[in-house]
C-alpha positions as CSV (number, residue, x, y, z in Angstrom):
1,M,27.9,-29.7,-43.2
2,N,29.3,-29.7,-39.8
3,V,33.4,-29.2,-41.5
4,A,32.0,-26.3,-43.6
5,R,30.4,-24.3,-40.6
6,K,33.8,-24.9,-38.7
7,L,35.8,-23.3,-41.9
8,S,33.1,-20.5,-42.4
9,H,33.7,-19.6,-38.3
10,I,37.9,-19.9,-38.8
11,T,37.0,-17.6,-41.5
12,K,35.3,-14.8,-40.6
13,V,38.0,-14.6,-37.0
14,L,40.9,-14.7,-39.6
15,I,39.0,-12.0,-41.8
16,F,38.3,-9.6,-38.6
17,L,41.8,-10.4,-37.0
18,L,43.0,-9.0,-40.4
19,V,40.8,-6.2,-40.5
20,F,41.1,-4.7,-37.1
21,L,44.7,-5.8,-35.7
22,D,46.7,-2.2,-36.7
23,V,50.1,-3.4,-37.3
24,S,52.4,-0.9,-39.0
25,V,54.1,-2.2,-41.8
26,Y,56.5,-0.4,-43.5
27,A,56.8,-1.6,-47.1
28,Y,56.7,-1.2,-50.5
29,I,54.0,-2.1,-52.5
30,D,54.7,-2.9,-55.9
31,P,52.6,-2.5,-58.7
32,G,52.1,-6.0,-59.1
33,V,50.3,-6.2,-56.2
34,G,47.3,-5.3,-58.0
35,S,47.7,-8.0,-60.8
36,F,47.7,-9.8,-57.6
37,V,44.9,-9.3,-55.9
38,F,42.7,-9.5,-59.3
39,Q,44.0,-13.1,-59.3
40,M,42.9,-13.8,-56.1
41,L,39.5,-12.5,-56.5
42,I,39.1,-14.4,-59.8
43,A,40.3,-17.6,-58.0
44,G,38.3,-17.1,-55.4
45,L,35.2,-16.7,-57.6
46,V,36.3,-19.7,-59.6
47,G,36.5,-21.7,-56.4
48,A,33.3,-20.7,-55.6
49,S,31.4,-21.7,-58.9
50,F,33.0,-25.0,-58.5
51,L,31.8,-25.8,-55.3
52,I,28.4,-24.5,-56.2
53,K,28.6,-27.3,-59.1
54,I,29.3,-29.7,-56.8
55,F,26.4,-29.2,-54.4
56,W,24.4,-28.5,-57.3
57,K,21.6,-31.4,-56.5
58,Q,21.9,-30.9,-53.0
59,I,20.8,-27.1,-53.4
60,K,18.1,-27.7,-55.4
61,R,16.9,-30.2,-53.1
62,F,17.2,-27.7,-50.6
63,F,15.4,-25.0,-52.0
64,R,12.4,-27.9,-53.1
65,K,11.8,-28.6,-49.7
66,Y,12.0,-25.2,-48.3
67,I,9.1,-24.3,-51.2
68,M,7.3,-27.1,-50.8
69,R,7.3,-26.4,-47.0
70,R,5.9,-23.2,-47.8
71,E,3.3,-24.4,-49.9
72,I,2.0,-26.7,-47.5
73,E,1.6,-24.0,-44.6
74,E,-0.4,-21.7,-47.5
75,D,-2.6,-24.6,-47.8
76,E,-3.0,-24.9,-44.3
């Protein structure tokens, strides 16, 4: 879980830097850029669904424990 947090933190920092660093770029945006961005979005969704598939049992276990804790607290 520690590795996932580090990757999440690194990703957030990189997105922040890409969005908020103002660098003038004089370049032509090709019409193919739209399809490339679309492909990257689809690849991200497929990757995320694959990760969910891999960790599905752990995700279910986490929410079961959470729900059971809530039920125990409500009973008390």
